[in-house]
C-alpha positions as CSV (number, residue, x, y, z in Angstrom):
1,X,125.5,92.7,111.0
2,X,124.4,90.7,114.1
3,X,121.0,91.6,115.0
4,X,120.3,88.6,117.7
5,X,123.6,89.9,119.0
6,X,122.5,93.0,119.0
7,X,119.4,92.2,120.3
8,X,120.9,90.4,123.2
9,X,123.1,93.4,124.1
10,X,120.3,95.7,124.1
11,X,118.4,93.9,126.5
12,X,121.9,93.4,129.1
13,X,122.4,97.0,128.7
14,X,119.2,98.0,129.7
15,X,118.7,95.1,132.3
16,X,121.9,96.9,134.0
17,X,124.4,95.6,132.9
18,X,127.5,97.8,132.5
19,X,129.6,95.9,129.6
20,X,127.7,93.9,127.0
21,X,128.9,93.8,123.5
22,X,127.7,93.3,119.4
23,X,129.5,92.1,117.0
24,X,129.4,94.1,113.7
25,X,128.7,91.5,111.0
26,X,127.7,88.9,113.0
27,X,128.9,85.6,112.4
28,X,130.5,85.8,108.9
29,X,132.6,88.3,110.3
30,X,133.7,86.5,113.1
31,X,134.8,83.9,110.2
32,X,136.9,86.4,108.7
33,X,133.9,87.6,106.1
34,X,132.7,90.8,104.9
35,X,129.9,92.2,106.3
36,X,127.8,94.4,104.4
37,X,126.6,97.6,106.2
38,X,123.5,98.5,107.0
39,X,121.7,102.4,107.1
40,X,122.7,104.2,110.2
41,X,121.0,103.4,113.1
42,X,121.3,105.9,115.6
43,X,119.7,104.6,118.8
44,X,119.0,108.0,120.6
45,X,116.6,109.7,118.4
46,X,114.8,111.1,121.4
47,X,115.9,114.5,123.0
48,X,116.8,114.2,126.6
49,X,114.3,116.2,127.0
50,X,111.3,115.9,125.6
51,X,108.8,115.7,127.5
52,X,105.8,112.9,127.8
53,X,103.6,114.8,124.7
54,X,106.7,115.1,122.3
55,X,108.2,111.6,123.0
56,X,104.2,110.3,122.2
57,X,104.5,111.9,119.0
58,X,108.1,111.4,118.0
59,X,107.1,108.2,119.2
60,X,104.1,107.8,116.7
61,X,106.1,109.2,113.6
62,X,108.5,106.1,113.9
63,X,105.8,103.6,113.9
64,X,104.5,105.3,110.9
65,X,107.5,104.8,108.7
66,X,108.4,101.7,110.1
67,X,104.8,101.0,109.1
68,X,105.3,102.0,105.4
69,X,108.6,100.4,104.9
70,X,106.7,96.9,106.2
71,X,104.4,97.6,103.7
72,X,106.7,98.7,100.6
73,X,109.0,95.3,101.9
74,X,106.1,92.9,101.6
75,X,105.4,94.2,97.9
76,X,109.4,94.2,97.1
77,X,109.8,90.4,98.3
78,X,108.6,87.3,96.4
79,X,108.1,84.7,98.9
80,X,104.9,83.4,100.8
81,X,105.5,83.3,104.0
82,X,107.7,86.3,104.7
83,X,105.2,88.6,102.3
84,X,102.8,87.3,105.0
85,X,105.0,88.2,107.8
86,X,105.3,91.9,106.8
87,X,102.1,92.7,106.0
88,X,101.6,91.4,109.4
89,X,103.8,93.5,110.9
90,X,102.7,97.2,109.0
91,X,99.2,96.3,110.5
92,X,100.7,96.1,114.0
93,X,102.4,99.8,113.2
94,X,99.2,101.0,112.7
95,X,97.7,99.2,115.8
96,X,101.2,101.1,117.3
97,X,100.2,104.1,116.0
98,X,96.2,104.3,117.3
99,X,97.4,102.6,121.5
100,X,99.4,106.0,120.9
101,X,97.4,108.2,120.3
102,X,94.6,107.1,122.8
103,X,97.9,107.3,125.1
104,X,98.5,110.9,124.3
105,X,94.9,111.7,125.2
106,X,95.4,110.6,128.7
107,X,98.6,111.9,129.2
108,X,97.8,115.2,127.8
109,X,93.9,115.3,128.4
110,X,93.2,116.8,124.8
111,X,92.6,115.0,121.9
112,X,94.8,114.9,119.0
113,X,94.3,117.4,116.2
114,X,94.5,117.1,112.9
115,X,97.6,117.9,112.0
116,X,99.0,115.1,114.8
117,X,102.1,115.3,115.4
118,X,103.1,118.0,113.7
119,X,101.5,120.4,116.0
120,X,103.5,119.1,118.5
121,X,106.9,118.3,117.6
122,X,108.6,119.3,114.3
123,X,110.1,116.0,112.6
124,X,110.2,114.0,109.3
125,X,107.3,111.6,108.6
126,X,109.6,109.4,106.4
127,X,111.8,107.9,109.4
128,X,111.4,104.1,110.1
129,X,113.2,103.0,113.8
130,X,116.4,103.8,115.4
131,X,116.2,106.9,113.1
132,X,116.8,105.9,110.0
133,X,115.5,107.2,107.0
134,X,112.9,105.6,104.6
135,X,114.1,106.4,101.4
136,X,117.6,104.9,102.5
137,X,116.3,102.1,104.4
138,X,113.8,100.9,101.4
139,X,117.1,101.7,99.0
140,X,119.4,99.7,100.9
141,X,116.4,96.3,101.6
142,X,115.9,97.1,97.2
143,X,117.5,93.7,95.1
144,X,118.4,92.1,99.2
145,X,117.3,88.9,99.4
146,X,114.5,88.1,102.4
147,X,117.3,86.8,104.9
148,X,118.9,90.1,104.7
149,X,115.4,91.8,104.7
150,X,114.5,89.7,108.2
151,X,118.3,90.9,109.6
152,X,117.4,94.4,108.5
153,X,114.0,94.5,110.3
154,X,115.2,92.7,113.4
155,X,117.7,95.6,113.6
156,X,115.1,98.2,113.7
157,X,112.9,96.0,115.9
158,X,115.6,96.1,118.5
159,X,116.3,99.8,117.8
160,X,112.4,99.9,119.0
161,X,112.7,97.5,122.0
162,X,115.4,99.8,123.2
163,X,113.2,103.0,123.0
164,X,110.4,101.8,124.6
165,X,112.3,100.7,127.4
166,X,113.9,103.9,127.6
167,X,110.6,105.8,127.1
168,X,109.1,103.9,129.8
169,X,111.0,105.4,132.3
170,X,110.5,108.5,131.3
171,X,106.4,108.4,131.8
172,X,105.2,108.5,134.8
173,X,101.3,107.3,135.6
174,X,99.9,103.5,135.6
175,X,98.6,103.6,132.2
176,X,101.4,105.1,130.8
177,X,103.0,102.6,132.0
178,X,100.7,99.8,130.7
179,X,100.8,100.5,127.0
180,X,104.9,100.9,127.3
181,X,105.2,97.4,128.8
182,X,102.4,96.3,126.4
183,X,104.3,98.1,123.2
184,X,107.4,96.6,124.7
185,X,106.3,92.8,124.8
186,X,104.9,93.7,120.7
187,X,108.3,94.6,119.9
188,X,109.6,91.2,121.4
189,X,106.8,88.9,119.5
190,X,108.0,90.9,116.1
191,X,111.4,90.0,117.3
192,X,110.6,86.4,117.7
193,X,108.4,86.0,115.0
194,X,110.8,87.0,112.7
195,X,113.7,84.9,114.1
196,X,111.7,82.4,114.1
197,X,111.5,83.1,110.1
198,X,114.6,82.7,109.7
199,X,115.4,79.6,111.7
200,X,113.0,77.5,109.2
201,X,114.3,79.0,106.3
202,X,118.2,79.6,107.3
203,X,119.2,77.2,110.1
204,X,121.3,74.4,108.5
């Protein structure tokens, strides 16, 4: 799958362009080769009627699942640079969770309860960015090479980037806007780090 193409299409569509395409399979498909499919990555994980508390709780669940995914991938791979990257990304997801808890307090005026986020919504904790089930994501990555693991992770981060842009539009208040701006910036940085490692290892 063309992860950079998808990322570019996402940025264009959220910026207001009505026609933006991402070619399934990327350059491999363009050259007539068969592209292997990834687990379903639905972009509409958040119901349109969700309020701020529900949006924050859902975001927390996806950050939690994605952190578990990155930790597991770091344990699967043997490439030292990729292991460091995925370990760093797992730590970043933990930081995102803390940020979201702070936003929940600000938006609701209440400390998150011990059973947060399940006191706010009913959802499975084992879900990663884009609504992909953690088990399915790990099953797909198992036995794949570093390049494929990075490309799949870029797809997940692209979904996260798009999600935070859309969530920012639905959150009122200057502090909420600032927090989502920060999360958007961090997701872009994650994409940049993955793309840099891909270029370093696999560019001709």
